[in-house]
Gaussian input, Z-matrix of N, CA and C with variables (Angstrom, degrees):
# hf/3-21g

backbone

0 1
 N
 C     1     B1
 C     2     B2     1     A1
 N     3     B3     2     A2     1     D1
 C     4     B4     3     A3     2     D2
 C     5     B5     4     A4     3     D3
 N     6     B6     5     A5     4     D4
 C     7     B7     6     A6     5     D5
 C     8     B8     7     A7     6     D6
 N     9     B9     8     A8     7     D7
 C    10    B10     9     A9     8     D8
 C    11    B11    10    A10     9     D9
 N    12    B12    11    A11    10    D10
 C    13    B13    12    A12    11    D11
 C    14    B14    13    A13    12    D12
 N    15    B15    14    A14    13    D13
 C    16    B16    15    A15    14    D14
 C    17    B17    16    A16    15    D15
 N    18    B18    17    A17    16    D16
 C    19    B19    18    A18    17    D17
 C    20    B20    19    A19    18    D18
 N    21    B21    20    A20    19    D19
 C    22    B22    21    A21    20    D20
 C    23    B23    22    A22    21    D21
 N    24    B24    23    A23    22    D22
 C    25    B25    24    A24    23    D23
 C    26    B26    25    A25    24    D24
 N    27    B27    26    A26    25    D25
 C    28    B28    27    A27    26    D26
 C    29    B29    28    A28    27    D27
 N    30    B30    29    A29    28    D28
 C    31    B31    30    A30    29    D29
 C    32    B32    31    A31    30    D30
 N    33    B33    32    A32    31    D31
 C    34    B34    33    A33    32    D32
 C    35    B35    34    A34    33    D33
 N    36    B36    35    A35    34    D34
 C    37    B37    36    A36    35    D35
 C    38    B38    37    A37    36    D36
 N    39    B39    38    A38    37    D37
 C    40    B40    39    A39    38    D38
 C    41    B41    40    A40    39    D39
 N    42    B42    41    A41    40    D40
 C    43    B43    42    A42    41    D41
 C    44    B44    43    A43    42    D42
 N    45    B45    44    A44    43    D43
 C    46    B46    45    A45    44    D44
 C    47    B47    46    A46    45    D45
 N    48    B48    47    A47    46    D46
 C    49    B49    48    A48    47    D47
 C    50    B50    49    A49    48    D48
 N    51    B51    50    A50    49    D49
 C    52    B52    51    A51    50    D50
 C    53    B53    52    A52    51    D51
 N    54    B54    53    A53    52    D52
 C    55    B55    54    A54    53    D53
 C    56    B56    55    A55    54    D54
 N    57    B57    56    A56    55    D55
 C    58    B58    57    A57    56    D56
 C    59    B59    58    A58    57    D57
 N    60    B60    59    A59    58    D58
 C    61    B61    60    A60    59    D59
 C    62    B62    61    A61    60    D60
 N    63    B63    62    A62    61    D61
 C    64    B64    63    A63    62    D62
 C    65    B65    64    A64    63    D63
 N    66    B66    65    A65    64    D64
 C    67    B67    66    A66    65    D65
 C    68    B68    67    A67    66    D66
 N    69    B69    68    A68    67    D67
 C    70    B70    69    A69    68    D68
 C    71    B71    70    A70    69    D69
 N    72    B72    71    A71    70    D70
 C    73    B73    72    A72    71    D71
 C    74    B74    73    A73    72    D72
 N    75    B75    74    A74    73    D73
 C    76    B76    75    A75    74    D74
 C    77    B77    76    A76    75    D75
 N    78    B78    77    A77    76    D76
 C    79    B79    78    A78    77    D77
 C    80    B80    79    A79    78    D78
 N    81    B81    80    A80    79    D79
 C    82    B82    81    A81    80    D80
 C    83    B83    82    A82    81    D81
 N    84    B84    83    A83    82    D82
 C    85    B85    84    A84    83    D83
 C    86    B86    85    A85    84    D84
 N    87    B87    86    A86    85    D85
 C    88    B88    87    A87    86    D86
 C    89    B89    88    A88    87    D87
 N    90    B90    89    A89    88    D88
 C    91    B91    90    A90    89    D89
 C    92    B92    91    A91    90    D90
 N    93    B93    92    A92    91    D91
 C    94    B94    93    A93    92    D92
 C    95    B95    94    A94    93    D93
 N    96    B96    95    A95    94    D94
 C    97    B97    96    A96    95    D95
 C    98    B98    97    A97    96    D96
 N    99    B99    98    A98    97    D97
 C   100   B100    99    A99    98    D98
 C   101   B101   100   A100    99    D99
 N   102   B102   101   A101   100   D100
 C   103   B103   102   A102   101   D101
 C   104   B104   103   A103   102   D102
 N   105   B105   104   A104   103   D103
 C   106   B106   105   A105   104   D104
 C   107   B107   106   A106   105   D105
 N   108   B108   107   A107   106   D106
 C   109   B109   108   A108   107   D107
 C   110   B110   109   A109   108   D108
 N   111   B111   110   A110   109   D109
 C   112   B112   111   A111   110   D110
 C   113   B113   112   A112   111   D111
 N   114   B114   113   A113   112   D112
 C   115   B115   114   A114   113   D113
 C   116   B116   115   A115   114   D114
 N   117   B117   116   A116   115   D115
 C   118   B118   117   A117   116   D116
 C   119   B119   118   A118   117   D117
 N   120   B120   119   A119   118   D118
 C   121   B121   120   A120   119   D119
 C   122   B122   121   A121   120   D120
 N   123   B123   122   A122   121   D121
 C   124   B124   123   A123   122   D122
 C   125   B125   124   A124   123   D123
 N   126   B126   125   A125   124   D124
 C   127   B127   126   A126   125   D125
 C   128   B128   127   A127   126   D126
 N   129   B129   128   A128   127   D127
 C   130   B130   129   A129   128   D128
 C   131   B131   130   A130   129   D129
 N   132   B132   131   A131   130   D130
 C   133   B133   132   A132   131   D131
 C   134   B134   133   A133   132   D132
 N   135   B135   134   A134   133   D133
 C   136   B136   135   A135   134   D134
 C   137   B137   136   A136   135   D135
 N   138   B138   137   A137   136   D136
 C   139   B139   138   A138   137   D137
 C   140   B140   139   A139   138   D138
 N   141   B141   140   A140   139   D139
 C   142   B142   141   A141   140   D140
 C   143   B143   142   A142   141   D141
 N   144   B144   143   A143   142   D142
 C   145   B145   144   A144   143   D143
 C   146   B146   145   A145   144   D144
 N   147   B147   146   A146   145   D145
 C   148   B148   147   A147   146   D146
 C   149   B149   148   A148   147   D147
 N   150   B150   149   A149   148   D148
 C   151   B151   150   A150   149   D149
 C   152   B152   151   A151   150   D150
 N   153   B153   152   A152   151   D151
 C   154   B154   153   A153   152   D152
 C   155   B155   154   A154   153   D153
 N   156   B156   155   A155   154   D154
 C   157   B157   156   A156   155   D155
 C   158   B158   157   A157   156   D156
 N   159   B159   158   A158   157   D157
 C   160   B160   159   A159   158   D158
 C   161   B161   160   A160   159   D159
 N   162   B162   161   A161   160   D160
 C   163   B163   162   A162   161   D161
 C   164   B164   163   A163   162   D162
 N   165   B165   164   A164   163   D163
 C   166   B166   165   A165   164   D164
 C   167   B167   166   A166   165   D165
 N   168   B168   167   A167   166   D166
 C   169   B169   168   A168   167   D167
 C   170   B170   169   A169   168   D168
 N   171   B171   170   A170   169   D169
 C   172   B172   171   A171   170   D170
 C   173   B173   172   A172   171   D171
 N   174   B174   173   A173   172   D172
 C   175   B175   174   A174   173   D173
 C   176   B176   175   A175   174   D174
 N   177   B177   176   A176   175   D175
 C   178   B178   177   A177   176   D176
 C   179   B179   178   A178   177   D177
 N   180   B180   179   A179   178   D178
 C   181   B181   180   A180   179   D179
 C   182   B182   181   A181   180   D180
 N   183   B183   182   A182   181   D181
 C   184   B184   183   A183   182   D182
 C   185   B185   184   A184   183   D183
 N   186   B186   185   A185   184   D184
 C   187   B187   186   A186   185   D185
 C   188   B188   187   A187   186   D186
 N   189   B189   188   A188   187   D187
 C   190   B190   189   A189   188   D188
 C   191   B191   190   A190   189   D189
 N   192   B192   191   A191   190   D190
 C   193   B193   192   A192   191   D191
 C   194   B194   193   A193   192   D192
 N   195   B195   194   A194   193   D193
 C   196   B196   195   A195   194   D194
 C   197   B197   196   A196   195   D195
 N   198   B198   197   A197   196   D196
 C   199   B199   198   A198   197   D197
 C   200   B200   199   A199   198   D198
 N   201   B201   200   A200   199   D199
 C   202   B202   201   A201   200   D200
 C   203   B203   202   A202   201   D201
 N   204   B204   203   A203   202   D202
 C   205   B205   204   A204   203   D203
 C   206   B206   205   A205   204   D204
 N   207   B207   206   A206   205   D205
 C   208   B208   207   A207   206   D206
 C   209   B209   208   A208   207   D207
 N   210   B210   209   A209   208   D208
 C   211   B211   210   A210   209   D209
 C   212   B212   211   A211   210   D210
 N   213   B213   212   A212   211   D211
 C   214   B214   213   A213   212   D212
 C   215   B215   214   A214   213   D213
 N   216   B216   215   A215   214   D214
 C   217   B217   216   A216   215   D215
 C   218   B218   217   A217   216   D216
 N   219   B219   218   A218   217   D217
 C   220   B220   219   A219   218   D218
 C   221   B221   220   A220   219   D219
 N   222   B222   221   A221   220   D220
 C   223   B223   222   A222   221   D221
 C   224   B224   223   A223   222   D222
 N   225   B225   224   A224   223   D223
 C   226   B226   225   A225   224   D224
 C   227   B227   226   A226   225   D225
 N   228   B228   227   A227   226   D226
 C   229   B229   228   A228   227   D227
 C   230   B230   229   A229   228   D228

   B1=1.4591
   B2=1.5279
   B3=1.2914
   B4=1.4519
   B5=1.5223
   B6=1.3145
   B7=1.4513
   B8=1.5231
   B9=1.3383
   B10=1.4645
   B11=1.5170
   B12=1.3376
   B13=1.4635
   B14=1.5186
   B15=1.3187
   B16=1.4577
   B17=1.5244
   B18=1.3108
   B19=1.4519
   B20=1.5228
   B21=1.3053
   B22=1.4616
   B23=1.5257
   B24=1.3212
   B25=1.4533
   B26=1.5275
   B27=1.3211
   B28=1.4612
   B29=1.5198
   B30=1.3193
   B31=1.4594
   B32=1.5120
   B33=1.3126
   B34=1.4704
   B35=1.5273
   B36=1.3290
   B37=1.4633
   B38=1.5279
   B39=1.3364
   B40=1.4657
   B41=1.5191
   B42=1.3035
   B43=1.4571
   B44=1.5324
   B45=1.3193
   B46=1.4660
   B47=1.5198
   B48=1.3082
   B49=1.4576
   B50=1.5285
   B51=1.3109
   B52=1.4700
   B53=1.5292
   B54=1.3067
   B55=1.4653
   B56=1.5291
   B57=1.3321
   B58=1.4623
   B59=1.5194
   B60=1.3167
   B61=1.4632
   B62=1.5266
   B63=1.3320
   B64=1.4684
   B65=1.5283
   B66=1.3296
   B67=1.4607
   B68=1.5220
   B69=1.3113
   B70=1.4533
   B71=1.5205
   B72=1.3104
   B73=1.4671
   B74=1.5165
   B75=1.3306
   B76=1.4650
   B77=1.5247
   B78=1.3164
   B79=1.4723
   B80=1.5224
   B81=1.2974
   B82=1.4563
   B83=1.5257
   B84=1.3155
   B85=1.4647
   B86=1.5209
   B87=1.3289
   B88=1.4632
   B89=1.5288
   B90=1.3284
   B91=1.4633
   B92=1.5250
   B93=1.3218
   B94=1.4622
   B95=1.5241
   B96=1.3244
   B97=1.4592
   B98=1.5228
   B99=1.3136
   B100=1.4675
   B101=1.5234
   B102=1.3056
   B103=1.4631
   B104=1.5266
   B105=1.3216
   B106=1.4666
   B107=1.5254
   B108=1.3173
   B109=1.4700
   B110=1.5192
   B111=1.2916
   B112=1.4656
   B113=1.5269
   B114=1.3195
   B115=1.4611
   B116=1.5257
   B117=1.3346
   B118=1.4646
   B119=1.5144
   B120=1.3251
   B121=1.4670
   B122=1.5191
   B123=1.3167
   B124=1.4563
   B125=1.5280
   B126=1.3034
   B127=1.4585
   B128=1.5302
   B129=1.3295
   B130=1.4607
   B131=1.5246
   B132=1.3130
   B133=1.4634
   B134=1.5295
   B135=1.3183
   B136=1.4508
   B137=1.5140
   B138=1.3222
   B139=1.4699
   B140=1.5251
   B141=1.3254
   B142=1.4541
   B143=1.5220
   B144=1.3176
   B145=1.4586
   B146=1.5213
   B147=1.3285
   B148=1.4561
   B149=1.5212
   B150=1.3226
   B151=1.4647
   B152=1.5179
   B153=1.3253
   B154=1.4558
   B155=1.5220
   B156=1.3359
   B157=1.4675
   B158=1.5264
   B159=1.3223
   B160=1.4640
   B161=1.5294
   B162=1.3315
   B163=1.4613
   B164=1.5279
   B165=1.3314
   B166=1.4657
   B167=1.5282
   B168=1.3479
   B169=1.4574
   B170=1.5228
   B171=1.3126
   B172=1.4576
   B173=1.5206
   B174=1.3274
   B175=1.4588
   B176=1.5172
   B177=1.3249
   B178=1.4666
   B179=1.5110
   B180=1.3163
   B181=1.4630
   B182=1.5267
   B183=1.3389
   B184=1.4694
   B185=1.5279
   B186=1.3165
   B187=1.4661
   B188=1.5256
   B189=1.3198
   B190=1.4630
   B191=1.5280
   B192=1.3198
   B193=1.4669
   B194=1.5265
   B195=1.3213
   B196=1.4626
   B197=1.5292
   B198=1.3432
   B199=1.4654
   B200=1.5268
   B201=1.3239
   B202=1.4659
   B203=1.5207
   B204=1.3291
   B205=1.4668
   B206=1.5256
   B207=1.3206
   B208=1.4658
   B209=1.5269
   B210=1.3272
   B211=1.4659
   B212=1.5212
   B213=1.3299
   B214=1.4631
   B215=1.5213
   B216=1.3469
   B217=1.4639
   B218=1.5119
   B219=1.3303
   B220=1.4691
   B221=1.5317
   B222=1.3085
   B223=1.4589
   B224=1.5294
   B225=1.3341
   B226=1.4587
   B227=1.5331
   B228=1.3274
   B229=1.4649
   B230=1.4717
   A1=109.59
   A2=116.55
   A3=122.43
   A4=109.49
   A5=116.52
   A6=122.61
   A7=108.37
   A8=116.89
   A9=120.43
   A10=112.66
   A11=118.40
   A12=120.08
   A13=110.31
   A14=117.37
   A15=121.57
   A16=112.46
   A17=116.87
   A18=122.05
   A19=112.45
   A20=115.45
   A21=121.74
   A22=111.02
   A23=116.84
   A24=121.07
   A25=112.53
   A26=117.67
   A27=121.08
   A28=109.48
   A29=117.05
   A30=121.53
   A31=114.55
   A32=117.24
   A33=119.93
   A34=112.60
   A35=117.00
   A36=120.60
   A37=111.85
   A38=116.89
   A39=121.65
   A40=113.12
   A41=117.19
   A42=121.65
   A43=108.99
   A44=115.83
   A45=120.11
   A46=112.43
   A47=117.31
   A48=121.22
   A49=109.19
   A50=116.58
   A51=120.15
   A52=110.69
   A53=115.11
   A54=120.40
   A55=111.39
   A56=116.46
   A57=120.03
   A58=109.86
   A59=114.51
   A60=123.51
   A61=105.03
   A62=118.70
   A63=119.63
   A64=112.09
   A65=115.92
   A66=121.25
   A67=110.38
   A68=116.25
   A69=120.74
   A70=111.19
   A71=115.00
   A72=121.51
   A73=107.58
   A74=116.55
   A75=121.66
   A76=110.28
   A77=116.09
   A78=123.30
   A79=111.78
   A80=115.63
   A81=122.63
   A82=111.81
   A83=117.61
   A84=120.19
   A85=112.48
   A86=117.74
   A87=121.30
   A88=112.41
   A89=117.64
   A90=120.77
   A91=110.60
   A92=115.32
   A93=120.15
   A94=111.15
   A95=118.45
   A96=122.62
   A97=112.36
   A98=117.50
   A99=120.61
   A100=112.68
   A101=117.85
   A102=120.49
   A103=110.91
   A104=117.39
   A105=121.67
   A106=111.51
   A107=117.91
   A108=120.97
   A109=110.49
   A110=117.91
   A111=122.17
   A112=112.43
   A113=116.91
   A114=119.95
   A115=113.26
   A116=117.55
   A117=120.99
   A118=113.90
   A119=116.49
   A120=120.30
   A121=108.83
   A122=114.87
   A123=120.53
   A124=108.15
   A125=115.54
   A126=120.67
   A127=106.96
   A128=115.88
   A129=121.64
   A130=108.56
   A131=116.90
   A132=123.35
   A133=112.81
   A134=116.48
   A135=121.75
   A136=115.47
   A137=118.21
   A138=121.90
   A139=109.56
   A140=115.47
   A141=121.02
   A142=108.98
   A143=115.76
   A144=122.83
   A145=108.47
   A146=116.52
   A147=123.20
   A148=108.11
   A149=116.24
   A150=121.14
   A151=111.13
   A152=116.44
   A153=123.55
   A154=108.59
   A155=117.47
   A156=120.53
   A157=114.14
   A158=117.05
   A159=119.81
   A160=111.76
   A161=116.12
   A162=120.71
   A163=112.80
   A164=116.97
   A165=123.07
   A166=111.26
   A167=114.73
   A168=121.15
   A169=111.27
   A170=114.28
   A171=122.22
   A172=106.73
   A173=116.75
   A174=121.49
   A175=107.99
   A176=115.98
   A177=120.16
   A178=110.27
   A179=116.66
   A180=120.38
   A181=112.47
   A182=118.70
   A183=119.76
   A184=111.18
   A185=118.03
   A186=121.73
   A187=109.66
   A188=116.38
   A189=120.77
   A190=109.86
   A191=116.37
   A192=121.13
   A193=110.06
   A194=117.98
   A195=122.59
   A196=110.31
   A197=116.81
   A198=121.13
   A199=111.17
   A200=117.62
   A201=121.15
   A202=110.86
   A203=117.11
   A204=120.98
   A205=111.31
   A206=117.37
   A207=121.51
   A208=110.48
   A209=116.96
   A210=120.82
   A211=110.87
   A212=116.82
   A213=120.54
   A214=110.64
   A215=116.47
   A216=121.01
   A217=110.95
   A218=116.74
   A219=121.20
   A220=110.92
   A221=117.39
   A222=120.19
   A223=112.30
   A224=117.47
   A225=121.31
   A226=112.02
   A227=116.33
   A228=120.39
   A229=113.04
   D1=132.62
   D2=-177.50
   D3=-89.88
   D4=133.80
   D5=177.94
   D6=-76.56
   D7=113.79
   D8=-176.10
   D9=-69.24
   D10=-19.08
   D11=177.21
   D12=-66.34
   D13=-26.16
   D14=179.53
   D15=-83.94
   D16=-6.06
   D17=-174.09
   D18=-61.45
   D19=137.39
   D20=175.07
   D21=-76.13
   D22=-9.27
   D23=-177.73
   D24=-96.22
   D25=1.19
   D26=175.34
   D27=-80.32
   D28=148.09
   D29=175.63
   D30=79.32
   D31=22.92
   D32=-179.53
   D33=-99.40
   D34=15.00
   D35=-178.32
   D36=-61.16
   D37=-34.47
   D38=-178.10
   D39=-95.39
   D40=7.71
   D41=-179.67
   D42=-77.52
   D43=121.06
   D44=-176.13
   D45=-104.05
   D46=26.28
   D47=176.00
   D48=-75.71
   D49=160.25
   D50=-178.21
   D51=-61.96
   D52=152.00
   D53=-179.77
   D54=-121.25
   D55=27.46
   D56=174.15
   D57=-63.90
   D58=-31.99
   D59=176.24
   D60=-121.01
   D61=142.22
   D62=-178.78
   D63=-55.74
   D64=149.69
   D65=176.98
   D66=-68.29
   D67=-29.41
   D68=179.22
   D69=-166.96
   D70=169.12
   D71=-178.82
   D72=-133.96
   D73=127.60
   D74=179.37
   D75=-96.66
   D76=163.63
   D77=177.63
   D78=52.88
   D79=49.85
   D80=-174.93
   D81=-61.50
   D82=-36.81
   D83=-175.07
   D84=-64.33
   D85=-11.77
   D86=-179.78
   D87=-106.41
   D88=15.54
   D89=-177.24
   D90=-129.08
   D91=179.46
   D92=177.18
   D93=-69.76
   D94=-11.57
   D95=178.14
   D96=-83.81
   D97=3.68
   D98=-176.63
   D99=-62.08
   D100=-17.30
   D101=176.65
   D102=-60.62
   D103=-25.61
   D104=178.64
   D105=-64.09
   D106=-21.99
   D107=178.27
   D108=-62.02
   D109=-31.16
   D110=-176.55
   D111=-86.97
   D112=-33.77
   D113=-176.81
   D114=-98.60
   D115=-18.24
   D116=179.47
   D117=89.90
   D118=-9.12
   D119=179.92
   D120=-162.13
   D121=165.95
   D122=177.57
   D123=-152.97
   D124=150.66
   D125=176.11
   D126=-106.87
   D127=128.92
   D128=-177.41
   D129=-139.23
   D130=122.92
   D131=-178.76
   D132=49.18
   D133=41.48
   D134=176.52
   D135=83.17
   D136=-1.98
   D137=179.63
   D138=-111.35
   D139=143.74
   D140=178.13
   D141=-94.35
   D142=129.90
   D143=177.81
   D144=-113.16
   D145=135.91
   D146=177.86
   D147=-100.27
   D148=137.30
   D149=-179.23
   D150=-92.65
   D151=132.60
   D152=175.79
   D153=-115.77
   D154=103.19
   D155=-175.26
   D156=-65.19
   D157=-30.35
   D158=-178.03
   D159=-62.03
   D160=-34.71
   D161=-179.64
   D162=-110.51
   D163=-2.10
   D164=-178.67
   D165=55.00
   D166=48.80
   D167=-177.44
   D168=-127.64
   D169=152.27
   D170=167.63
   D171=-109.11
   D172=132.04
   D173=179.92
   D174=-129.36
   D175=133.99
   D176=179.04
   D177=-59.40
   D178=142.80
   D179=-177.90
   D180=-64.03
   D181=-32.92
   D182=178.25
   D183=-71.16
   D184=-27.13
   D185=176.04
   D186=-69.31
   D187=-41.47
   D188=177.95
   D189=-61.67
   D190=-43.46
   D191=178.13
   D192=-62.67
   D193=-42.67
   D194=178.65
   D195=-61.18
   D196=-43.87
   D197=179.58
   D198=-61.72
   D199=-42.24
   D200=178.71
   D201=-62.88
   D202=-42.13
   D203=177.98
   D204=-63.98
   D205=-38.32
   D206=178.25
   D207=-63.93
   D208=-42.04
   D209=179.33
   D210=-64.43
   D211=-37.90
   D212=177.69
   D213=-64.14
   D214=-43.17
   D215=178.99
   D216=-62.33
   D217=-42.40
   D218=-179.58
   D219=-65.83
   D220=-38.72
   D221=-178.39
   D222=-70.91
   D223=-26.94
   D224=177.85
   D225=-74.56
   D226=-24.56
   D227=-177.67
   D228=-83.36

């Protein structure tokens, strides 16, 4: 069982990135995206997703960048 508190997909309520493609995908090992487990990333509908084995999730690379920028903003305040 994956601890959802560790999820990279938590805290995206204020994320204003496009949602034409999902921000992330959970339980990757049980889907057709499981190939990303071997390569560490996958491209889907023109977006690159990074695989996180600890949480078994794929997260869009622009979401990861957005999260890092948010953490920087919070640390400056």
